[in-house]
C-alpha positions, 0 to 999 in steps of 0.5 A: 500500500506504499503507493496509495494515493492520498490528498495533498490538499484540503479545502476546509470551508467555510460553508457558503463561501465559494468552495463549490466554485473553487472545487469545480475550477480545480477539477478543470485543471489537468494536473489536479485530481478532485475527490469524485464525492465533493464533500466526503466529511471523513475527518469530522469525527465529532459529526453526530450523523445519528441525529441528522434531520431526516431530510438531510441524510444523503440517499447516496450513503445507502449505496456508498460501498457500490459507488466506491467499488465502481468507476465513480464516474458520476460526481456526487455532492456529499457523503459521510464516509466513516471508514478509512478503507472506504475513504482511500477508495476515493483516490483509486483513479488518480493517475499522474496528477500532481495535486490531489484534493477534496472539499468538506465544509464541515472541516472548518467548523469541526473541533476534531477535523484539523487534528484528524487531518494532521494525524493522517496527512501532516504535510497536507496543504490547507485552504481556508475561504472566509466570508463576511459572517453576516453575508454568509449567514444570509446566503445559508438562510437562502439555501435553507429556504430552498431546501425547506429547512427555514421559513422567512423572515430571516430575523425570525429564522435566526432567533429560532435557530439560536434558541434551539436546545440541541445544535449541531452540523445538519441538526440545526442551521448554525447561522451564527456559529459557523461564522465565528471563525476565530477558533476554527482557523486557530485550530489549523494555525496551531497544527500546520506550519504557516507555509501549508496554510492559504487563507483567502477571502470570498470578496477577493475571489468574487472580485478577481476569480482568475487572480485568486485561483492562480494563487491557489494553483501556485500554492498546491504546486500546479501550473498557475497559467492553465487555461480555465473557464471561470465564466460558469458560477456554481451553487448560486442563491436561488429559490424554487419557481413554484410550490411543486418544485419547492416540495420536490426540493424538500423531499430529498429522497424523491429528488435524488431518485428523479435526478438519478434518472436524468443524464447530466446535461438534462439535469443541468437544464432542469435545475436552471428551469426549476430555480430562479433568483428573481424572488430572493429575499433581501438582507436588510439593515435591521438584519445586519444590526441584529447580527453584528454584535454576535460577530464583532469580537470574533472579527477583531480577534480573527483579523489579528490572527490572520493579519488581514484588515477585516474592517469592511465586515463590521460596516 
């Protein structure tokens, strides 16, 4: 097993900070191999899958063994791979790619993932993407509206989530908690040498995608000048066009079965036809004023920790 291929880098989050776009741009690079399951969540050993809300449990897990033993040609969004023997199968199709990676947004929020990654692959490179925590929370809320995990208005959804007695990844929405980055980033800084860490801001990625992706390519030691098409965007904020599509999106089992019957090209067209960004709610000043106090202290500490000016997040 000495020639066993393992990730050389990880994108660890944050959730709703552009990691899906980064995954897809990386996958287009000839020298990069990305896990066919975008989010395997393997190193998040503190994730309580037993208590996941029912409609969050991916259907895919029922067929995980068959998928991993097969050709893995179909890309899967996420799974919860507990066994190391299963996890390494994600990389059985690596050929001569110089960089091997995966993206699991739970790795930043998790209290155990940083140590688990370091224990298994101490020389791995870590990419952290951070977004203004208020904007991140609102983007998360819109995703939850689409999936039926929340009801408008945003401020009520926030209060309801914050008041829950039991919280956790895929158990509650964690609108505030996921955006408290200081301790999350600190865990990686304490374990990995600085040269193995690359922290980028969502706003920089959005402003100049080419520039930020070239930095990532250089960081993972592949050709930064590879011609990549950045025109396509991924995982954008959208809502179902009507109640029937909304019902279908909330029923993940049925949605997965319908999607499984569609060729990839048709799936893409259906998604475009089924969802719209024309009816999105708007983040109000009242929302910002309500959320701001929860993040102020954390932003100040994070700014000093990563030596970046984050004053725009507090405006």
